Backbone bond lengths (Angstrom), bond angles and torsions (degrees), N, CA, C in turn:
res aa  C-N    CA-C-N  psi(-1)  N-CA   C-N-CA  omega(-1)  CA-C   N-CA-C  phi
1 M - - - 1.463 - - 1.526 109.45 -
2 P 1.314 118.45 124.40 1.467 120.05 -178.28 1.512 110.89 -69.30
3 E 1.337 115.35 147.80 1.452 120.06 179.59 1.517 110.51 -80.97
4 S 1.340 116.05 139.63 1.455 120.70 175.18 1.525 107.84 -81.77
5 P 1.334 117.36 140.18 1.464 119.28 177.73 1.524 110.40 -55.36
6 S 1.324 117.44 123.48 1.460 120.88 -174.70 1.524 110.94 -99.01
7 I 1.342 114.42 136.28 1.457 120.33 174.99 1.517 110.16 -105.39
8 L 1.329 115.79 11.68 1.456 121.23 -175.87 1.522 110.92 -91.45
9 T 1.313 115.09 149.36 1.460 121.13 176.40 1.528 109.28 -79.25
10 P 1.322 117.85 164.44 1.465 119.74 177.37 1.533 112.74 -58.13
11 E 1.335 117.70 -33.99 1.466 120.25 179.05 1.529 110.75 -68.31
12 E 1.312 116.73 -38.84 1.469 120.13 179.71 1.523 111.01 -69.97
13 I 1.327 116.51 -37.85 1.462 120.09 175.60 1.528 110.08 -65.52
14 A 1.335 117.49 -36.74 1.463 121.02 178.04 1.530 110.55 -62.59
15 F 1.337 117.23 -37.38 1.467 120.21 177.79 1.528 110.63 -65.20
16 L 1.334 117.43 -43.48 1.463 119.94 178.40 1.532 110.60 -65.64
17 R 1.315 116.56 -36.25 1.473 119.36 175.77 1.524 110.34 -61.22
18 A 1.322 116.45 -40.15 1.468 119.97 -179.95 1.531 110.45 -64.80
19 L 1.327 117.40 -39.06 1.471 119.71 177.34 1.525 111.06 -61.81
20 V 1.333 116.39 -43.63 1.459 120.24 179.95 1.520 110.73 -68.55
21 R 1.331 116.46 -42.47 1.469 120.21 -177.68 1.519 111.39 -63.09
22 H 1.333 117.09 -37.01 1.464 120.80 -179.31 1.531 112.63 -90.72
23 R 1.338 116.35 9.12 1.462 122.58 175.90 1.536 112.41 57.12
24 V 1.300 115.40 45.06 1.463 120.74 177.73 1.529 108.45 -82.93
25 P 1.331 119.13 124.26 1.468 119.92 175.44 1.538 109.94 -69.32
26 F 1.336 116.65 119.82 1.461 120.29 -179.57 1.512 109.90 -153.77
27 L 1.326 115.22 163.27 1.458 123.26 175.59 1.516 108.98 -138.39
28 V 1.323 117.05 139.41 1.455 121.10 166.97 1.526 106.19 -88.11
29 V 1.329 116.51 126.97 1.463 121.08 -175.07 1.531 109.40 -128.18
30 G 1.338 115.89 -176.64 1.464 120.38 176.22 1.521 113.18 72.94
31 L 1.322 115.16 -160.44 1.463 120.71 -176.02 1.526 112.71 -65.45
32 A 1.319 116.91 -30.04 1.472 118.59 177.40 1.518 110.38 -62.73
33 A 1.336 116.42 -39.94 1.463 120.38 177.51 1.524 110.56 -64.71
34 A 1.324 116.80 -40.63 1.466 120.40 177.91 1.525 110.83 -63.63
35 A 1.338 117.40 -42.27 1.466 121.10 -179.83 1.525 110.90 -64.23
36 L 1.335 117.36 -38.19 1.464 120.51 178.79 1.524 111.84 -65.22
37 Q 1.344 116.58 -21.80 1.462 121.17 178.67 1.527 112.71 -98.54
38 G 1.326 116.32 12.61 1.450 120.30 172.66 1.510 116.40 100.39
39 A 1.325 118.88 -1.16 1.464 119.99 179.39 1.529 109.47 -74.18
40 P 1.343 117.99 141.27 1.474 120.66 179.75 1.530 111.29 -77.93
41 A 1.322 115.32 63.17 1.468 121.01 -177.50 1.522 109.65 -107.36
42 V 1.320 115.11 147.56 1.466 121.56 179.28 1.526 108.17 -120.87
43 T 1.323 116.63 132.57 1.454 120.90 179.26 1.522 109.42 -145.10
44 Q 1.310 115.57 155.62 1.467 120.71 -178.97 1.520 112.31 -100.81
45 D 1.325 117.13 -1.16 1.466 119.70 -179.93 1.524 109.61 -148.45
46 V 1.303 115.64 173.71 1.461 122.78 178.06 1.523 107.44 -121.34
47 D 1.341 115.05 116.48 1.456 119.68 179.24 1.524 109.02 -80.35
48 L 1.329 114.96 126.42 1.463 121.61 -176.12 1.519 108.59 -120.13
49 W 1.321 115.36 121.54 1.463 120.82 178.74 1.522 107.67 -104.60
50 I 1.329 116.19 111.10 1.463 121.97 -179.92 1.522 108.53 -94.49
51 G 1.325 115.93 136.68 1.459 119.39 -178.63 1.513 112.99 -59.38
52 D 1.327 117.54 -42.25 1.461 122.45 179.96 1.530 108.17 -149.23
53 L 1.326 115.50 112.34 1.467 119.26 -178.34 1.523 112.45 -66.26
54 H 1.320 117.38 -17.60 1.468 121.02 -179.77 1.529 112.14 -97.45
55 D 1.322 116.61 7.19 1.458 120.75 179.09 1.528 109.14 -67.20
56 P 1.334 118.44 126.23 1.474 119.95 178.79 1.520 113.37 -57.94
57 R 1.298 117.25 -29.14 1.469 119.84 179.22 1.521 110.94 -65.08
58 F 1.333 115.82 -34.36 1.465 119.82 177.70 1.523 110.33 -65.09
59 R 1.310 115.82 -42.45 1.479 119.24 179.38 1.524 111.31 -66.40
60 R 1.326 116.93 -36.82 1.467 119.68 179.18 1.530 110.73 -68.48
61 A 1.322 117.13 -37.31 1.469 120.01 178.13 1.528 110.40 -64.49
62 L 1.331 117.11 -40.94 1.461 120.65 177.05 1.526 110.92 -62.75
63 A 1.329 115.95 -45.34 1.463 119.72 -178.52 1.528 111.21 -62.97
64 A 1.337 117.17 -31.08 1.463 120.44 -178.15 1.520 111.83 -64.79
65 V 1.338 118.39 -25.73 1.467 121.11 179.54 1.531 111.66 -110.40
66 G 1.322 116.35 11.09 1.468 119.96 177.63 1.507 114.03 76.42
67 A 1.336 118.64 23.78 1.462 122.51 -179.89 1.530 109.67 -108.12
68 A 1.330 115.22 172.58 1.458 120.14 -178.15 1.520 110.42 -145.10
69 F 1.320 114.79 158.65 1.462 122.13 177.54 1.520 109.01 -98.31
70 V 1.329 115.42 130.07 1.470 120.87 177.93 1.526 107.70 -110.37
71 P 1.334 118.12 111.48 1.459 119.64 -178.19 1.521 112.04 -67.51
72 S 1.329 115.67 163.49 1.463 120.68 -179.76 1.525 110.25 -67.27
73 V 1.310 115.03 142.01 1.466 121.92 177.49 1.521 107.07 -130.70
74 G 1.323 116.90 113.67 1.455 120.53 -178.62 1.517 110.82 61.14
75 P 1.317 116.98 -129.27 1.467 119.49 179.89 1.525 113.58 -78.68
76 N 1.313 117.18 -8.01 1.467 120.30 -177.87 1.531 110.69 -79.49
77 P 1.337 117.71 127.15 1.466 120.27 179.86 1.519 110.69 -73.19
78 P 1.323 117.61 165.41 1.470 119.64 175.96 1.520 110.09 -65.35
79 M 1.315 115.33 153.52 1.456 119.77 -177.47 1.515 110.23 -150.00
80 L 1.335 114.66 173.16 1.454 121.38 177.11 1.517 109.12 -111.34
81 A 1.316 115.79 147.82 1.464 120.98 179.57 1.520 108.97 -135.85
82 G 1.325 114.93 142.93 1.455 119.15 177.71 1.519 111.58 126.67
83 P 1.314 116.92 179.86 1.466 120.99 -176.92 1.523 111.92 -69.97
84 G 1.313 114.52 135.23 1.464 119.52 173.93 1.510 116.33 79.72
85 V 1.352 118.43 5.72 1.468 118.99 -177.60 1.527 112.49 -125.10
86 A 1.322 118.22 0.78 1.458 120.46 -177.25 1.527 112.63 -63.46
87 L 1.342 116.99 -27.17 1.457 121.15 -178.20 1.522 112.70 -73.08
88 F 1.338 117.37 -19.29 1.458 121.59 -171.46 1.529 111.78 -93.69
89 D 1.347 114.79 129.24 1.464 121.55 173.50 1.517 108.54 -107.03
90 L 1.320 116.75 133.77 1.455 120.67 179.50 1.522 110.30 -82.28
91 V 1.317 115.79 131.81 1.469 122.63 179.21 1.519 108.05 -108.29
92 L 1.327 115.85 130.83 1.460 120.42 -178.66 1.525 112.15 -93.46
93 R 1.329 117.58 -27.79 1.468 121.93 177.14 1.522 108.51 -160.67
94 M 1.329 115.45 165.97 1.461 121.59 179.56 1.524 107.83 -120.87
95 D 1.333 116.50 124.06 1.462 120.74 179.85 1.531 110.90 -58.96
96 G 1.326 115.16 134.61 1.457 120.69 174.89 1.520 115.78 77.15
97 L 1.326 118.52 0.68 1.458 121.56 -178.68 1.519 110.87 -112.68
98 G 1.323 115.36 171.93 1.449 120.55 176.62 1.519 111.37 -79.81
99 G 1.317 115.36 -168.44 1.456 120.50 178.19 1.516 111.82 -71.55
100 F 1.324 115.38 173.58 1.467 119.32 -175.73 1.523 111.97 -59.85
101 A 1.332 117.36 -47.05 1.468 119.88 -175.71 1.524 111.14 -59.64
102 R 1.320 116.39 -39.83 1.472 119.94 -179.46 1.523 111.35 -67.27
103 E 1.318 117.10 -44.70 1.465 119.94 -178.59 1.520 111.91 -72.34
104 A 1.326 117.00 -30.66 1.468 119.95 -179.76 1.522 111.40 -64.64
105 R 1.336 117.22 -28.46 1.464 119.73 178.25 1.526 111.96 -67.07
106 R 1.331 117.13 -20.24 1.464 120.75 -179.98 1.531 112.22 -96.38
107 A 1.307 117.36 4.48 1.464 120.85 -172.58 1.530 112.16 -58.42
108 V 1.321 114.74 147.06 1.467 122.21 175.65 1.536 107.54 -103.05
109 P 1.328 118.71 123.87 1.469 119.90 177.94 1.531 110.30 -77.53
110 I 1.314 115.31 127.88 1.465 121.35 -179.65 1.534 108.73 -124.86
111 A 1.322 115.64 126.32 1.468 120.44 176.13 1.521 108.22 -84.75
112 I 1.330 117.25 120.77 1.460 120.71 -177.95 1.528 112.45 -112.41
113 A 1.321 116.51 -11.38 1.465 120.71 178.25 1.520 107.62 -159.52
114 R 1.304 115.74 168.27 1.464 119.54 -179.02 1.528 109.70 -59.76
115 G 1.315 116.24 120.57 1.461 120.87 178.04 1.511 114.64 75.67
116 L 1.325 117.73 12.49 1.467 119.89 -178.39 1.525 110.07 -130.01
117 T 1.322 116.30 114.60 1.458 123.65 175.39 1.513 108.15 -121.35
118 I 1.330 116.08 130.99 1.459 120.37 -176.67 1.532 110.31 -120.10
119 P 1.339 117.36 152.60 1.467 120.40 178.23 1.530 111.12 -82.73
120 V 1.327 115.64 133.08 1.457 121.86 -174.94 1.529 109.13 -128.02
121 L 1.313 116.74 140.97 1.458 120.80 177.64 1.530 109.54 -67.22
122 P 1.351 119.05 131.39 1.467 120.92 -178.83 1.524 112.40 -60.88
123 R 1.326 116.03 153.99 1.464 121.06 -177.24 1.525 112.16 -60.27
124 A 1.328 116.90 -39.09 1.463 119.30 -179.25 1.525 111.09 -62.33
125 R 1.320 116.81 -35.22 1.474 120.16 179.50 1.528 111.03 -76.45
126 I 1.316 116.90 -32.15 1.468 119.90 174.44 1.526 109.51 -62.38
127 I 1.330 116.39 -44.93 1.456 121.18 179.18 1.523 110.56 -62.06
128 A 1.338 117.03 -43.34 1.466 120.36 179.53 1.523 111.07 -60.42
129 S 1.318 116.73 -39.79 1.464 120.35 179.61 1.524 111.50 -69.19
130 K 1.327 116.60 -40.15 1.468 120.11 178.85 1.530 110.58 -63.72
131 R 1.327 117.17 -40.01 1.460 120.09 178.24 1.524 111.22 -64.12
132 A 1.331 115.48 -40.49 1.464 119.11 -179.08 1.526 111.52 -68.93
133 A 1.333 116.91 -39.33 1.475 120.07 179.47 1.525 110.69 -66.18
134 D 1.329 116.57 -41.74 1.469 123.32 173.97 1.531 113.34 53.89
135 R 1.319 116.25 37.97 1.459 119.83 173.06 1.525 109.00 -83.88
136 S 1.292 116.56 163.56 1.466 119.59 -178.05 1.521 110.91 -59.99
137 K 1.327 117.79 -41.16 1.466 120.05 -179.81 1.529 111.40 -69.18
138 D 1.339 116.78 -28.22 1.463 119.72 176.41 1.522 110.52 -70.69
139 R 1.328 116.59 -41.93 1.468 119.90 179.43 1.524 111.87 -64.04
140 L 1.314 116.64 -31.49 1.461 120.06 179.53 1.525 112.25 -69.29
141 V 1.325 116.37 -36.72 1.466 119.46 -174.25 1.525 112.44 -92.50
142 L 1.311 118.72 -14.32 1.463 120.77 -176.85 1.533 113.57 -57.57
143 P 1.341 120.16 -45.69 1.476 118.40 179.16 1.524 113.35 -58.10
144 V 1.331 116.95 -36.44 1.467 120.55 179.13 1.526 110.31 -65.73
145 L 1.332 116.21 -44.81 1.464 120.06 -179.60 1.523 111.25 -66.40
146 E 1.318 116.73 -40.19 1.469 120.44 -179.41 1.528 111.10 -66.77
147 D 1.324 117.24 -39.55 1.465 120.13 177.61 1.521 111.07 -65.05
148 A 1.331 116.38 -41.45 1.466 120.00 179.83 1.521 110.49 -64.65
149 L 1.330 117.36 -38.16 1.462 120.57 178.61 1.519 110.65 -67.51
150 A 1.341 117.23 -41.30 1.466 120.67 -179.68 1.523 111.21 -63.17
151 V 1.327 117.02 -40.10 1.468 120.63 -179.74 1.523 111.11 -65.62
152 S 1.333 116.17 -32.63 1.464 119.52 -176.91 1.516 113.03 -79.78
153 Q 1.345 118.21 -13.74 1.457 120.44 -178.95 1.523 109.89 -71.19
154 P 1.346 118.25 142.41 1.467 120.26 178.31 1.517 110.99 -66.16
155 A 1.339 115.64 147.23 1.459 120.85 179.56 1.518 109.77 -67.01
156 P 1.329 117.70 145.95 1.466 119.74 179.48 1.519 111.41 -64.77
157 A 1.308 115.80 148.23 1.459 120.94 -179.63 1.519 109.95 -66.13
158 P 1.357 118.10 143.87 1.472 120.25 178.51 1.514 110.30 -63.78
159 P 1.329 117.78 151.38 1.461 119.87 -179.60 1.514 110.97 -63.65
160 S 1.295 115.95 149.53 1.455 121.51 -178.02 1.513 110.25 -65.87
161 A 1.321 115.37 149.28 1.462 119.24 178.46 1.519 111.38 -66.17
162 A 1.338 116.07 -17.47 1.457 118.68 -179.99 1.518 112.30 -79.92
163 R 1.359 116.83 -8.69 1.451 119.22 -179.68 1.527 110.13 -83.20
164 S 1.299 116.57 139.82 1.456 122.16 178.61 1.510 108.63 -138.71
165 R 1.350 115.03 118.13 1.454 121.29 179.93 1.522 112.20 56.65
166 G 1.318 114.57 39.59 1.465 119.78 175.52 1.517 113.70 81.09
167 R 1.345 118.74 1.45 1.448 121.05 -179.33 1.519 108.95 -124.24
168 L 1.309 114.11 150.20 1.450 118.40 177.03 1.517 109.46 -74.16
169 S 1.332 116.80 134.14 1.458 120.03 177.40 1.517 109.26 -65.72
170 P 1.325 117.84 131.12 1.473 118.98 -178.97 1.511 110.62 -65.69
171 V 1.287 114.81 142.65 1.470 121.14 177.29 1.507 107.49 -95.61
172 R 1.318 116.06 115.73 1.456 119.99 -178.02 1.518 110.20 -78.44
173 P 1.327 117.06 124.48 1.469 118.35 178.92 1.523 110.96 -69.34
174 R 1.287 115.05 146.53 1.455 119.92 178.68 1.530 109.98 -72.15
175 R 1.341 116.15 134.14 1.460 120.35 -179.76 1.518 109.10 -80.71
176 K 1.315 113.86 123.77 1.456 118.68 -179.44 1.526 109.64 -87.28
177 I 1.297 115.80 127.95 1.457 121.12 177.63 1.512 108.23 -102.55
178 P 1.311 117.82 118.27 1.476 118.78 -179.65 1.509 111.16 -62.64
179 A 1.309 113.17 156.74 1.465 118.61 -177.43 1.516 110.93 -59.75
180 T 1.357 116.34 -36.50 1.460 118.41 179.71 1.513 110.60 -64.66
181 G 1.353 117.18 -34.91 1.456 120.24 178.26 1.518 111.84 -65.19
182 M 1.363 114.87 -41.72 1.452 118.19 177.76 1.507 110.95 -64.13
183 A 1.327 115.48 -39.81 1.461 118.66 179.44 1.510 110.31 -66.16
184 G 1.352 115.52 -39.35 1.457 119.16 178.62 1.509 111.54 -63.99
185 A 1.353 116.01 -39.39 1.459 119.78 179.30 1.518 111.03 -63.25
186 R 1.342 115.36 -40.58 1.459 117.89 178.21 1.516 111.06 -68.40
187 A 1.338 113.80 -35.27 1.463 117.11 179.95 1.516 110.31 -66.28
188 R 1.342 116.79 -41.02 1.456 119.70 -179.71 1.530 111.17 -65.58
189 S 1.351 115.28 -35.66 1.462 117.77 -178.70 1.515 112.21 -68.07
190 T 1.367 116.44 -24.12 1.457 119.66 -178.47 1.515 112.53 -105.74
191 A 1.350 116.58 -0.41 1.462 119.00 -178.25 1.518 109.92 -68.41
192 P 1.358 118.26 147.28 1.476 120.39 178.74 1.505 110.81 -67.62
193 C 1.315 116.50 145.06 1.455 121.06 -178.54 1.525 110.37 -105.07
194 R 1.262 114.40 160.77 1.468 121.04 179.54 1.505 109.40 -111.28
195 R 1.318 116.38 127.75 1.460 121.91 -179.96 1.514 109.77 -74.79
196 V 1.330 114.25 127.63 1.464 119.65 178.59 1.513 107.22 -126.90
197 P 1.335 116.12 151.58 1.475 118.01 -179.62 1.517 111.02 -64.51
198 S 1.323 116.43 144.75 1.455 121.81 176.24 1.510 109.68 -102.44
199 R 1.352 114.50 160.32 1.452 119.04 178.02 1.529 111.77 -67.00
200 V 1.307 115.90 -20.96 1.465 120.42 179.41 1.515 108.14 -86.36
201 R 1.345 115.76 128.33 1.465 120.49 -176.83 1.528 110.08 -62.30
202 G 1.322 112.46 134.47 1.457 118.66 177.30 1.504 114.08 81.66
203 A 1.346 117.74 4.20 1.473 119.84 -178.13 1.514 109.11 -120.54
204 S 1.267 116.50 159.41 1.464 122.59 175.56 1.515 107.70 -143.72
205 E 1.340 117.16 160.26 1.468 120.55 178.08 1.502 108.86 -129.92
206 C 1.320 113.84 158.68 1.457 120.73 -177.78 1.509 108.95 -100.92
207 R 1.310 116.92 122.06 1.465 121.14 176.62 1.517 108.83 -119.74
208 S 1.304 114.13 132.30 1.454 118.06 175.88 1.508 109.59 -83.56
209 P 1.298 119.87 159.75 1.470 121.53 176.44 1.524 112.42 -55.78
210 E 1.346 118.52 -35.68 1.449 121.48 -179.53 1.516 110.18 -64.32
211 R 1.341 117.95 -42.55 1.457 120.79 -179.23 1.527 110.68 -66.29
212 N 1.279 116.76 -36.29 1.455 118.68 177.86 1.524 111.62 -62.64
213 R 1.309 116.53 -40.27 1.458 119.17 179.44 1.525 110.55 -66.57
214 A 1.347 117.41 -42.10 1.464 120.92 -179.95 1.506 111.96 -63.66
215 A 1.356 116.55 -33.76 1.455 119.64 -179.52 1.512 110.13 -69.65
């Protein structure tokens, strides 16, 4: 799997390594996730969706890099404090999407460093969330995300050679000739013919009884 160009510092990569090492369920979402998948998006932070902020594994991963979890106080959302985590914003939910477990099943694995692959929210789901949020900054970036998604889609398959003028050429069924018909055809080919006068002087033609009836 090719590595995505990383804009993260070694300390920030170490924090993500700790999350993976301690098996913390998480997703990178938002514009950072889009940028990791090749979209020309610019962001000043990395939105991190943790499956359960009270998971002991999450606390152990933070402690491994000398960071800490700061719970929400009043209108202030929860946040991370310490070295290597200032860039990360904690996301509690995603507008227009399902719960964490449902969205995590759709995650795209992205390699961002040697031996480090992280789960990222797919571009189509990022777009769906931006449309649902419908903030002014979301409306500004949506055309960029939609164009990047369209470019990444595989080209449609060429039309089949059997198509003609937008329609499928009809397949003619094979006509089955019964055995008696084949036998009759052979019989007619070997049946004796009767000489009849021709319109050309001095000539005659052979007509079988079957041909006379058809005429």
